[in-house]
C-alpha positions in Angstrom: 8.0 -0.4 5.7 6.3 2.6 6.9 2.7 4.0 6.6 4.3 6.6 3.9 6.2 3.7 1.7 2.4 2.2 2.3 0.1 4.8 1.3 3.0 5.2 -1.6 2.0 1.6 -2.6 -1.7 2.1 -2.6 -1.5 5.5 -4.6 0.2 3.3 -7.6 -2.5 0.4 -7.2 -4.8 2.9 -8.2 -7.5 1.6 -6.3 -9.6 4.1 -4.2 -10.5 1.7 -1.8 -8.1 -0.2 0.6 -8.6 -3.6 2.4 -6.3 -5.6 4.6 -5.5 -7.7 1.7 -4.2 -5.2 -0.1 -2.0 -3.8 2.8 -0.3 -7.0 3.3 0.9 -7.5 -0.2 2.2 -3.9 -0.2 3.9 -4.3 3.1 4.5 -8.1 3.1 3.1 -8.5 6.1 0.2 -11.2 7.1 -3.3 -10.0 6.6 -3.3 -9.7 11.1 -0.6 -7.3 10.7 -1.8 -5.0 8.5 -4.7 -4.1 10.5 -1.9 -2.1 12.8 -0.7 -0.5 9.8 -4.5 0.4 8.5 -4.9 1.9 12.2 -2.0 4.1 11.8 -3.1 5.2 8.8 -6.4 6.4 9.8 -4.5 8.1 12.7 -2.5 9.8 11.0 -5.1 10.9 8.2 -4.3 9.3 5.2 -7.2 7.3 5.2 -11.3 7.6 5.9 -13.0 4.5 7.4 -16.2 3.4 5.3 -17.7 0.0 6.5 -15.8 -3.1 8.4 -12.9 -3.9 6.5 -12.8 -1.1 3.4 -11.4 2.5 3.4 -10.8 5.2 1.5 -7.8 6.9 0.6 -9.4 9.2 -2.3 -12.2 11.4 -1.2 -14.2 11.6 -4.5 -17.3 9.8 -3.0 -18.3 8.2 -6.7 -14.6 6.5 -6.9 -14.9 5.3 -3.8 -18.4 4.0 -4.3 -18.2 2.3 -7.3 -15.1 0.6 -6.0 -16.6 -1.1 -2.8 -17.8 -4.1 -4.3 -17.1 -5.8 -7.8 -18.5 -5.9 -10.2 -20.5 -2.7 -9.5 -21.1 0.5 -11.7 -22.7 3.9 -10.7 -26.5 4.1 -12.1 -30.2 5.5 -12.1 -30.5 8.8 -11.0 -26.7 9.1 -10.0 -25.4 8.7 -13.4 -27.5 11.4 -15.0 -26.7 14.0 -12.3 -23.1 13.1 -12.7 -23.6 13.3 -16.5 -25.7 16.7 -15.9 -28.5 15.1 -17.3 -31.0 16.5 -14.7 -30.2 19.7 -12.2 -31.8 17.9 -9.1 -29.1 18.2 -6.2 -28.3 13.8 -5.0 -27.9 12.8 -1.5 -27.4 9.2 -2.7 -25.5 7.3 -5.0 -26.8 4.5 -6.6 -24.7 1.5 -6.9 -25.6 -1.5 -8.9 -23.8 -5.1 -8.4 -24.5 -8.5 -8.3 -24.1 -9.0 -4.9 -26.5 -8.1 -2.1 -25.1 -5.2 0.4 -26.8 -3.1 2.9 -26.1 0.8 2.1 -23.6 2.6 4.1 -23.1 6.3 4.3 -19.8 8.0 3.3 -19.2 11.4 3.9 -22.3 13.7 3.2 -23.9 10.9 0.4 -26.0 7.4 1.4 -24.5 5.0 -0.5 -27.1 2.5 -1.7 -26.6 -1.3 -3.3 -29.0 -2.8 -5.9 -28.7 -6.1 -6.4 -29.3 -7.3 -10.3 -28.7 -10.2 -11.7 -25.3 -11.0 -12.9 -26.9 -11.1 -17.0 -28.0 -7.7 -16.5 -25.0 -6.2 -15.5 -23.2 -5.4 -19.1 -22.4 -2.6 -20.7 -20.4 -0.2 -19.0 -17.2 1.5 -18.8 -14.6 2.4 -16.2 -13.9 5.8 -15.9 -11.1 6.9 -14.0 -11.1 10.1 -12.3 -8.2 12.5 -13.2 
């Protein structure tokens, strides 16, 4: 299997964040071998590095940020900005999750994770970018 077939498999999965595990399932290789494919795809410009073990295939920072961890959703000022309820220009994407995580830069944004108790994470819906 070549990197173009793997790229097509990733696109069919619909997940904007790619991990070694996803590539190993698509390519039918071990997780260690999947790193070789990921490196080749990065050199070919098909993927962007987000953080250790996570890569982005899409350029939409909001879609990528909300799929780095699960469960999670875009919240606070970022959600207001996306829904055009405020006029402020944002430079930070705020993600609510039940996991404790450090923030990470992606493109021109800073992704910040806010940890909440799992019982407080409810009432959100998944919106796919078209």
